[in-house]
C-alpha positions as CSV (number, residue, x, y, z in Angstrom):
1,M,8.6,5.7,2.8
2,L,5.1,4.6,3.5
3,E,4.2,3.1,6.7
4,Q,3.4,-0.6,7.0
5,G,0.2,-1.2,5.7
6,D,0.1,2.1,3.7
7,W,1.3,0.2,0.6
8,R,-2.2,-1.2,-0.4
9,V,-3.4,1.9,-1.8
10,N,-1.0,1.7,-4.5
11,A,-1.3,-2.4,-5.1
12,A,-2.0,-3.2,-8.7
13,C,-4.4,-5.4,-7.2
14,R,-6.4,-2.9,-5.1
15,D,-9.4,-2.9,-7.3
16,K,-9.4,-6.7,-8.3
17,N,-11.5,-9.2,-6.9
18,P,-9.9,-10.8,-4.0
19,D,-10.9,-14.2,-5.7
20,Q,-8.5,-13.7,-8.2
21,L,-6.0,-13.7,-5.7
22,F,-7.1,-16.2,-3.4
23,V,-6.9,-19.6,-5.8
24,R,-5.7,-23.1,-5.5
25,G,-3.5,-24.9,-7.7
26,A,-2.7,-23.8,-11.3
27,E,-4.9,-20.8,-11.3
28,Q,-2.2,-19.4,-9.2
29,R,0.3,-18.7,-11.7
30,K,-2.4,-16.7,-13.2
31,A,-2.9,-14.8,-10.3
32,R,0.8,-13.8,-10.1
33,T,0.4,-11.9,-13.4
34,I,-1.3,-9.1,-11.5
35,C,1.8,-8.9,-9.5
36,F,4.3,-8.4,-12.1
37,G,5.2,-4.7,-12.3
38,C,3.5,-3.7,-9.1
39,P,5.0,-0.8,-7.4
40,V,4.3,-2.4,-3.6
41,R,5.3,-6.0,-4.7
42,T,8.1,-6.0,-1.7
43,E,5.9,-4.3,0.9
44,C,3.0,-7.0,-0.2
45,L,5.7,-9.7,0.0
46,A,7.5,-9.3,3.1
47,E,4.1,-8.4,5.1
48,A,2.9,-12.3,4.0
49,L,6.2,-13.6,4.9
50,D,6.3,-11.6,8.4
51,K,3.0,-12.4,9.3
52,R,3.0,-16.3,7.9
53,I,0.0,-15.7,5.7
54,E,-0.5,-19.1,4.4
55,F,-3.2,-18.5,1.7
56,G,-3.3,-16.6,-1.5
57,V,-0.8,-14.8,-3.7
58,W,0.9,-12.0,-2.2
59,G,3.7,-10.3,-3.8
60,G,4.0,-12.4,-6.7
61,M,4.6,-15.6,-4.8
62,T,2.5,-18.7,-4.1
63,E,1.7,-20.4,-0.6
64,R,4.0,-22.8,-2.3
65,E,6.7,-20.8,-2.9
66,R,6.4,-18.7,0.4
67,R,6.6,-21.8,2.3
68,A,9.7,-23.1,0.8
69,L,11.4,-19.5,1.0
70,L,10.7,-19.6,4.8
71,R,12.1,-23.1,5.3
72,R,15.1,-22.0,3.5
73,R,15.7,-18.9,5.7
74,P,14.5,-19.8,9.1
75,D,17.1,-17.3,10.2
76,V,14.9,-13.9,8.7
77,R,13.0,-12.5,11.6
78,N,12.1,-9.1,9.4
79,W,11.4,-10.0,5.9
80,R,10.6,-6.0,5.3
81,E,13.7,-4.9,6.4
82,L,15.5,-7.7,4.3
83,L,13.6,-7.0,1.0
84,E,13.8,-3.0,1.4
85,A,17.8,-3.5,1.6
86,A,17.9,-5.9,-1.4
87,R,15.7,-3.6,-3.5
88,E,18.0,-0.7,-2.7
89,D,20.8,-2.5,-3.3
90,Y,19.7,-3.6,-6.6
91,S,18.6,-0.2,-7.5
92,Q,21.9,1.3,-6.9
93,A,23.8,-1.5,-8.7
94,D,21.1,-0.5,-11.7
95,A,22.0,2.9,-11.3
96,Y,26.1,2.2,-11.2
97,Q,25.7,0.3,-14.7
98,L,23.9,3.4,-16.1
99,G,26.3,5.7,-14.9
């Protein structure tokens, strides 16, 4: 397991120009495509949600999407734990279906 913060070394965007991810409006949909298939998408999104980062595309979600998620789930205190547990549950269910 990577320590919090170390995930960035494996990010799909690590060699991209940051200006590609910190855009407004319709350009955010384009920026999100960088995140699809990223091996640390969950960690990235969790950091943005836990730290209430307001600007840019993080973990494949736009600012508006993150704000809506935070409003829907005000009870969540640790997004990293929640998202990692969900990813583990998904992996186990996928393995069960294949097995």
